[in-house]
N, C-alpha and C positions, 0 to 999 in steps of 0.2 A: 505493500498498498505506499502511496505517494501521495503527496501535497502540491498545490501549485505553488507559485512562488508569490502569487497574491496572499494564498491561504496561509503561508507559512509567514508573510509578514505582518498579518492583523492575527496569528496565534501567538507569535513572539512577542509582539506588543503587548498582546492582553496579559499573558502570563509572567512578564516583567512588570507590569504594572502593578504585582503584588509589593514590589520593592518601593517603587516609587510613588503609587496612588496613595488615596485615603482608606482607611478603614480600620478595624478594630479588631485586636487578636490579643489583647490582654486578658488575663482570666484571673480568677480568685485563686489566692493561694491556700484557702480555707479546705481542708482535707472533703473531701468529697464521702457520699454512704459506699459502705462497700459494695463491689458489684457481683450479684449473682449469676454466675455463669451459664449454669443452667439453663437461666432464661433468657439467654440472648439466641438472636434468631441467625446462624451460622451458614442457612443454604446448603450447599453440598459442598462447603472450601471443609477443608480437614481441621482439626484443631489437636493433632496427635503430631507430635516431632516426628519429622521424617527422615530419619536416620541413614545417611548414605553410605552403608556397607559394602566392604570390597572394593576393588580398584573401577575407577573411573573410565568409561569408553575412551578409544584413541581421542576420537571429535571431541567429546568434553573436554579432554585434558588439554587437547589444541586450543581450546577457544577458552579456557582458563590462562592458557600461557599469552596469548594475546590481550585478555582482559588486565594482565598483571602488568603490563605495559602503562596504563594511567597512572602508575604511581611513578613512574620515572620522567615522562615527559614533560615539556613546559607548557603551563596553560597559554591560549593565545594571548592573553594579555600581559603574559610575563616575554613574549615574543615583543610585542607593541602595546601599551597601554590603552591605545584606542580600541582594541578588541574586547570590552569587560562584560560585553553579553554574551551569553549563550543560550542554545535551545535544550537546554539539558533534561527539562521534562517532556521536552516533545515525545509521545507516545511512539511516534514513529520513526524517529532516529534509532540507529542501529549502532552501536559503539564497537565493542568487539565483536570481529568478524570472521568467517572461515572462507569458501569458497566462493561465497555470493557478492563478489566485488562490487556490485551495484549499490551494495551498504555503504561504500565509501565512495560512491560518486566515480569508477570507474565504468568503462565503454564495453565491459562483458560480467558476466554473471557465473563465470568459470575461469578464477583463476591458475588454477592447475594446469589446465588443458594449454595454457600461454605462456604459463612460467611454472614450470616443475620444480618440487622441493620447496614451494610456498607451506608455511606452516598455520600461521594467524596472523591478525593485524588488528589495529586500533585506531578509531576514526574519530576526529577532534573538529571542530567548529567553534568560531568568533565573528561576534559582528562589532561594529563601531556603533551602531543604532539599533532600538527595538525595531525599527521600522526596514525591513530587510529592503525594502524599495529604496531607499536612498544611502544604504550603508556600504561602507568596504567590508570584505567576507574574506577570513582567511578560514582554510580548512586544508586539513591535513592528514596523511593516514600514515603508520609504521607499519610496516611486514616484515614479519620473520622470517629468514628460508633457512634451510638445512645447512648451507655452506655458503660462504664467499662466493664463488663462481655462480652458483645458484641464483643469488643476491643480483650480481652483476649481469648477468645474463637476463635475468627477469625483468629489472630497471627495464632494460630496452626492450623487450617485447612488449612488454605490456605501455611503454611510451608509445609505441609503432601503433600498436591498435588504438591509443587515444588519439594519437595526432591525426590518423583517417578516418574517424569518428566525426570530424568536423572541416569541410573543404575552406573554411576561414582561417585554419591553423597554419600561424607561418613559424619558421624556427627562429630561436632566439638563443642570447648566449647569457648565463649569470656569470657575473664577474669573480673570479677565483674559483671557480668550478667548472672547468671546461669539460669533464666527465659527465655532466648532469644534461639528462635529453630535457629540450624547455621547447616550448612554443607559446606563441601571442595571438590572440585574436584581437584586433585592434578596434574594431566596432562593439565590443565588448567589455572591453580594457581588461581582460584576461590571462593570465600566464600560468600554465600548468607544467610541473617539473617532476620530473624521475629523477632521483639517483640513489645509488647503493653504497652502503659505509657498511664494511664488513656483511655481517648476516641480514643486513636489513637492508629493505628498500623504503626510501622516502616518497613519499607521493603528496604534494602542495598543489593548494589551486587557490590563489590570491585573486581579487578584482573589486572593481569600484562600480555597484550596480548605477549611481548615481550620474559619472561621467558619459556613457554613452547618452544618456537622457538628453545632455546637453552638446551631442556631437563632439564629444572630447574626448581623450586618452592621455595617460600619463607614463608610457612604458617606463621611465627612468625608476619611477617610485615603487610602481608594481614589482621592478626586477631587483631593486634596493629591499624589499619587504621579503622578499622569497629568496634571498641572500642570508640574510639575517633568521628566516625561518629554519633554514637548512643549518645553519651554523649553529642556532641554537638548541636543536636538538641534537645531533651527533653527538657532543659532550654529555648530553643528558642520557645518552644511553650507554653509557660507561658504567654505569650503577646497575644494570640488569646484566642479571646471569641468564643465558639463554640455557634452558634444559634441553639435555640431547633427546631425540624423538623415541630411542629406546628406553629413554629413562620417565618420558612423560607420565604414563599411568601409574605409577610408582610415587608419585607427587600426593600427597595426603589432599582431599579435597575437602574431608570431615571440618564440619567449622559448627560449634555451639549455635551461633547466630541463624546460620543457613538450614539447620536445622528446627530452629526456630520460626521460620519465617514462612507465611501460607505462599503455597506455589501457587504458579501459574496455572492455568487452565487452558484448554483448547480456545483457538479464536481470541485469547487474551488481548485487552486493551492495548496493553504494550506488545510493541514488536522487538524490543531489544530483549537478550538474551538473559537469563538469569545469572547475577553472579556476586562477588564479593569484593567489596572496593574498601581498602585504606582510607584515611581522610583526606590525603592528598589523592588518592585516584576519584573519591566521591565528587571533590571538585571540580575534574571534568563531568560530571551530568548535573550539573550547577547550572541555575539560569543565570544567577547574578554572582560568578565567582569569589568577589574581591568583598562582597557582604558576607558571604558563606564561609570564606576564611577566617574572617574573626569570628565568626558564629560557631564555626566548629572548635578554634581553638580555647573562645572563652569557655564554652559548654563539654571539652574534652572529647569532643565525638571523635573515636578512634576505627569506627568500621561500619559499614553500610552493605546492608544487602539489598539486592533488584531483585524480586520474584514477582509475585502478585501485585506489590506494591512498594514501598520502600520501607526498611526497617534501620533505625540508626540506632548506636548505643553510644551513650554519653559517660560522663564522671559518675553522676550520681542522679537521684530522683530531684533534686534542685535543679539540675543542671538540663534534665532533661524538660522540666515544665519552664525554662527558658526558651528550648527550642522548639518545644510546642508552642509559645505565644508566637514566635517568627515564624513557622508552619501555618498558623491558623487565620493569620490575617486577611480579611476580606476586602479585595482590592476593588478598584473600581472596574466594572463590565461583568463583577460577580455580585452575588445576594446570597444573603445568610441562607442556608437551610437545615432542616431539622435532623437533629442525632436520631442514631438507630434506637429503637424500642429500648429500656434498660439499659442505657449506655448513655447516660448523660454528659459523662465525659469526653466523648468524641465531639468534634466539632468540625460542621460540614459547609460548604458552600457550592452554589451555583454557577456555572458560566452562565451570561446571559446575552450571548453575542449568539453567531450564526452557527449551525450543526456544521457547517463547510467549513469552519475555521480551522479543523482538525485538532480542537480541542476538547479533551474529554469532559463532558457535560457537568458532573459531579467528583466531588473531591471533597476525602475527608481527612484528620487527622487525631490521632490520640496517644496517649502516655501510659506506660506502667513502669513504674520503678524507673529504672534508669533510660528505659527503651522509649523511643518514638517513633509511631509507624504512620505512614501517608497511604493513601490510595484513592485510585481514581475508575472511574466507571460512567458510563454513557446514561447508566438507568440508577435511580436514586435508591431501589430497593437491593440491589447486588453492592453498591459501593457499602451500603449499611452491612450487609451480610460480609464481606471482607474485612472492615474495618471491625465488626464483633470477632470475626473469627480469630483476626490478629491478636487481637485483645484477650480473646478465650487462651489463644496458643499459647502467650506468654505466662499468663497469670496462673495457667495448671501445668507447666512443665520448667 
């Protein structure tokens, strides 16, 4: 499932209004009455910890390897402070990816047939403005390969496919990176680049959506941004230790938080794959990483699980209350919605915009002890059941 540019612009702006818009998310610190979890409607969602025994499949292990990159890569705003917005909670965005390269913006859905030796990758995006119609945009992906030659050959092969995808592409060069495969579309003020570094392929796409609207472009500026992107990413990878393919299934995936997170269902509202992220990695899935960096540091948020929703672990119950307040603000374009029956501790809101904006209509949050959960759905009863199930799973495990 994909959204058009306009839908993304509306959706990103609406989600980010939670950071800058008016609203109330402050809740009483008085202790609520105990929740009787037996009275919660959890629908078909499990409230039993789903322990992942045994070894993971190779595919699951490879995906986790790609997701681990999130803890090492620079945020777009670290590469250039203008990229302070992300579409982190966009349910359509896939971050860690395997063979389906369209998730990373590539002109193929089969990396392995074009670039043998590909293992997994991670996809990142940042914007200079919540309205993508007028924003500068930086997107990049880092892909892990089995060896240096596979990565070098893969960069060339993927660049060739991407170059042929659009007849407007013109070869260009990035200063200081003669081995990079780069091309420019003047009519879109866009540069795409593929370069290899050891076992990694770095793909970046930098563009300015406003410039073509005034029949202008700035090759020098986009080239300089691409150069800095490469030169910031490469050293960040020095701290990442690639797991040999033969050892990937032996890397333990069990995690107490993962066991206690409500699992996705078929046809889930979230397109992204389940995963466990560190504080640093979770910022890659943030709408406003600068704000969340401060929030996560203050609250000691050290781990986030992405599954049917999001489950955050903070320092303690007081810190969880602070994170809950931040996640429960009702911004412009939203209105307060009823909490689930018998769970008044939860806070819910409803998006008032168009269903074509690509934003889940309903959103609920709740805290339990040192944990905070967020859930999204198109149906109020479903988001109620999701958040109730997550509360019950935490309370009984």
